[in-house]
Every structure is written in structure tokens, then in C-alpha cells.
N, C-alpha and C positions, 0 to 999 in steps of 0.2 A: 421266291425273292421278296423284299420288302417291297408293296405296292407303292411306297411313298419314296424309295430312292432316288426318283431322278425330279423331286419337287422340292429340295429341300431348303430352296430360295423362294418359294411361293407359297401362299395360305392355301391348305387344302380346302375343298367344296366338297359340302355334304347337302342332301336335302329331307328333311324331316318327314316327308310323305313316305319314304321309303321304311321307315320306322312305322308309320302309322299302316300302311299298308296289312293287306291280309296274308302277302306272300312270306313265308319264312325266310326264305333266301335273300329278300329284299331286306328283312328285319334286322337278320344275321350280319348281312353284308355292311348295313350302317351302324351297329353296334362296333365291328372291329374297325371298320375305316375311321370313326370319330376316334375310338379309343388309340389306335395307331396316330393318329393326326395330334393329338393332345400329348403321347408319349415321345414323338419324335420332333414335333416340331411348338406345339403348345399353343395354337392358334386356329381357330376352325371358321368358315364361313358357312353360315346356313340358310339356305331357303327353305321354302315350304312352312314357315313360323306364322304364329297367329296374328301377327300386329299388319292392320292391312293399311296399304299405302296410303289411304286418304285419312287415318287417323295418324299417322306418322307425320304426313304434313300439317294436322293441324296442332300436333306438338310442337312443331318447329314455330309454326307462326307465334303459338302461345309464350312462348319461352321466350321467343324475339321481342315480342311486347314487353314482358317482364324485365328483360336486361336494359330494355330501351328508356324504364323508368329512372326518374332522379335519384341519384344516391341517396339522398336521405329518406326517401320513400322505401329504397331496396334494404337500408341499414334498420328500417323499423322492423323489418321481418325477422331478424337475426334473435338466437334464443341464450341469451347469457347463460353460462356455464351449461347448454346443451349438449357439449362435444360435436355441434354440427350435426347433429342428427336429423334433424327438420328445420326446414325455413331455409333461409340465405346465408351464406358464407361469403364474406367481402374477399373482395382480391387480394391474393398474395398471404394469406392466414395460412392455410394449408402448406404443408411441406413431405418432401418424401422421408421416411424414415432415415434416421443419419444424415440429413441435412439440415442446416438453420434456413438455408435462403427458400425463401416462398415462392411457390409457382404461378405463372403468370395467367391465373383465372380466378373465375368467381363460379359460385354454384348454389343450386336449390337441391331441399332433398325432399321427397315425397316419401310416407312410409305406408304399412297398412291404413286403408279406408277404417278408422273406428266408427265411424256412423253405420258399418252395414258388419262388422265384425266387433260387436259390442262386449264379446267375453274377452277380449284382448285390450280394454280400456284401461287396466289397471297394470297389463305388461310394458307398454308402448307408448310414447308421448305421441300427443293427437297433431296430424297436419295441421300447419296453418293456413288458413283461409287469406288469399291475396284479393283484399276487396276492389282494387281498382279494376280488374280483368273477370267478368261473368263467366267466362269458360276456362280460366286455367286450372282450377281442382278439380273440375269435370273431367277434363281431357288426360292431365295427370294421373287419374285414380283409372281411367279406363287403359291407357297404356301399361300402368303398373299389371293389371290382371292379365291383359294379355301376354307381356312378358314372362310374368310368373307362372303362365300354364306352359309357354313354349321350354321354359328351364324346368319345369316338372318332368317334361318328357325327354329333355338329353339326359336330366339326371338317371332316368330310368332305364336309358340304354347304357349310361355309366356304370350304373349297379349290376347290369349283365356283363359287362365288360370285366368287371372285378370280381366275378364268379360269387356275387350276392343275389338275393331274390330281387327279383324287378322292381317289388314297390318298397324296398328298402329305405329309401331316402323319404318316403312319401310323409308318414307321421313326426318325422323331422322338420319339413319345411313347411307344412301345412300351418300356416300362421306364423310363419317365421319372421327375424326381424330383417326382413328385405328392405332393399334402398333403389329407388330410380332418382338418379342423380341428373340434373340437368345443368351441361357445363359452360359458359363465355370463355371463349379465350378472345380477349379485346385485342384492338390495332394495338401494336406496339409502336410508344410514342418515342422511343427513347433506347439506345444501347440498352440490350438486357443484362449486361456484364455475366455473372455465372448464374443466373434465373433461365429456366425454360418453363414453356407452357405446361409440361409434365413431366417432372425428372422421373428417372429409372427407378420402377417401383413394381412391386408384385400385388396384387390385391388381397383384401383380408379373408373375403367370402367363400363359400363353396365355388361357384362358376360366375364368371362375367358376360352379359348378353348385352353388347353396344350396339347404338343405332348411332349415326353419323360418323362412318369411316370411309366415306365415298371418296374424301380428297386426301393428298397427301400429309403427311405430318404424323401420323400412327406409326410407330415401330416396334418389332418383336426381336427381342434376343432370343435367336435360335439355339438349339441344342449343341451346335457347334459354337456357341457365343459369335455368332454375328450378327448383325443388326439389319433386318429385312424390314420392307415396306408390307403394311397390312392396310391393303385397299379392299373395299368391298363393293360389290356391285348393289344397284339403288334397291333390289328385292332380298338383300341379303342382311344379317347381322352379323356381328363377330363374336365369338365365344372364347374366352379363356378358363384356365383353370386357377382357381384363388387359393391361397395358402391355408384354409381349412381343409380342403379336400387334399392337399398335398401333404397334412400332417396327417389326416386318416388312414391315407394307404402308404403311409411312410416312404414317400417321394417315390412312389410306382409311377402316381400322376403328379409331375412337378408343377409347382406355380411356376406363372410365366412370367418375367421379367419384361416390361415394356414401358414405353415412351413416348411423349408427344413432341417434336423438337420444333424449334424456331423457324418459322420460313424464313427464305431470301429475303432479304431486305426490300425489296421492289415490291413483295409483299404486305411489309408489316402493316400497311393500312387495313388489311382483310380481318374482320372477324373469325371466329372458327366457332362451330358449334358442336358436341356430343351428347350423347344421353346413353351412359351405362346403367344397367340393373342389375343389381349388387344381390345375388341370391344368397340370402342367410337363412341358417337354420333355427329353430327356437333357441332360446340362451342353455338350455338344460342339456343338448345334443352333447355327448361324450365325443371329443375328437381324438380319444385313445387310438393308437395304430393299429390296424386290423390285423389280425394272427396271420393271416394269409400271406401278408407282405411282410412278415418278419421271419428273418433266415439267419444261418448264421455268417452266409455271404452278405447279407443287408441286415444288419442289427437293427432294434429299435432307434430311433435319431431324437424320437421327441417324448418329452414328459407328458403323463396324463393330463388333461385339462377340458374346461369345458367350452362351448362355443361364446356363451357371455364372458367368460373371464378373458379368452384369447382376444376378442371384438376390445374390451376395453383396456388393455396392455398396449394394443395395437394403436386406440385413439391418442392414448399419451404419447407414443412415439412419435406419430403425425401432428403433433402439436393442436389438437382439438379440444384436449380437456388436460388438465394439471394433475400432477399425482397428488 
């Protein structure tokens, strides 16, 4: 019997400590449990990650301070023709693929800290330093590392679930093009018409780890094509599969469509904050469908492409870079 048959309208939970334990049964259970969760529902709430509560609070504090800065100050941190990959992206600029209406959000992007990973200086753009806030960049860099470490172990578990070597992803994600995004959904000041805080979309990357799913708003389109609420406990991060992993597995692990709906009108005056970590591989990683996921009943669905090429195409779709 499918262990998840009775919770198709609830986000499954797991504890990373099971995978990190010395008990082979616990580790095996974790691998099977999260793999089944991603196949059957698409999201997972994870405890036992590496991000401490105190560091998470510091991140919230710093990001609130930044988004409270004057508009002109924030706009000074936009990178022209940068595809939104670093620094600030103003309210309403990004839209879901296939839509022309911008989402009701503004955000900031951190990437790899090139001060410590100097070998990547000619590979990725530099992070922007916010001079108005002394701890902003320090906190962002620490959170980036904690979530990157968590994502690395989740991918080890998924490699085993896919009948790959446990370390299959390691050399692809070491120095990968990952991004920590700080999102502010400001109060809604007028009827939003067709705009949403985040319209239905799939993520570009391998997997996403999300901080800030403790309140209502985030919804997941489950495999039965029903929208369900995705609400994490304070000590959990929410995880979902992105398009790159979906391509790699020929949809064996499907990318998960999700959205952030607008709140009821009586709550329009409230801001919302969330912090997704998008785990990207190095640009050279081939996303060619794994042979074990191709068969006569499940033929190859995607052309061969590298992660860098795929990312560039998707940034065009999102309106962040021009053709």
C-alpha cells in the first residue's frame, strides 16, 4: 500500500536526521519517503536542516530593514541587463512564464560569495554590497551556505532514490549557480485585477528550499490537479522539485506547479516575506534525460541541453532578460 495514500491533501514531512543517522533502515526509509512524496504530491516539509532558528530570525530582520528603505535607494541596487541574477528587482517586474502581468512582489538575490570562492570570479557576477545595512550581506551569505548544505544532502537522498551513486550530484552542485532570493510581497493598496503575489509557475532549478511558508498563501498543485495549502511548521523548510531535475529524470520526478495567492481583502494591509533557495548546478551540467527513466512506455520527452542554456531560456520567458 502506498504510504502516502491517506495524505494527498497534506504536505508530507520528513527529518533529515534520519538520512544522516548511522541506521541503514532510517536512511533507507528517508530515501523512499521523500522520493514518494515528490512523485505523489511534489512538496515536502523538512525538519533537521542546518539553518538555525537564530540565523533565520536575523535574515528576516535584515530583509525587512532593506525592503523598508526608500524606493530610490533600493533601485540603486538594480543591475542593468543583469537578468535579475544579483541585487534588487523592483515590484512587478517579474512575471510567470506565459503571462504579461507582473507578480505583486519585489526581491533581492544573493549568489555564491566570490570573496571566499575566488575560483568562481570569472564564472558568476559579484553580490552587491548594501552599504546602508552593516549585517545584510553577512547574514545572507551565512544563510546561503546553510541551505546549500541542506540541499546537498537532499540531492544525495534523491540520487539513491533514482538508483544513482549517492554522490552523483556532488560535482555538479559544488560551486553551482544557486541563488538565495529574499521576497517581499508588499501590502495591496488597490484591487489587483489579474495580478497575483506569485502566479502559478514551476521553478527553473534542481530543487528549491523555502523559508517563510508558515502562513497562508502558498499553494501547491498536487498530482490530482487540486490546489492544496502548503504550510510549514516554524522549524521546517519547504522543498519542491524544479524543472531541471524534471528534465533530467524525464518527468519521473515532475516539477511542481505552485503559487502565492492574494490574501482576503481584510489582510491586504499586511506584508508577506519568504526566502526560497534555488539550488542550481554548474552551467555545464548536462540535463540529458537519464537512460533509466526512458522506456517504450515513457519515451524521451526533452532535447539535450545544459543547465546554463536552459537557465538563459527561462530568464527570457520570465521577462528578466531580453532575447
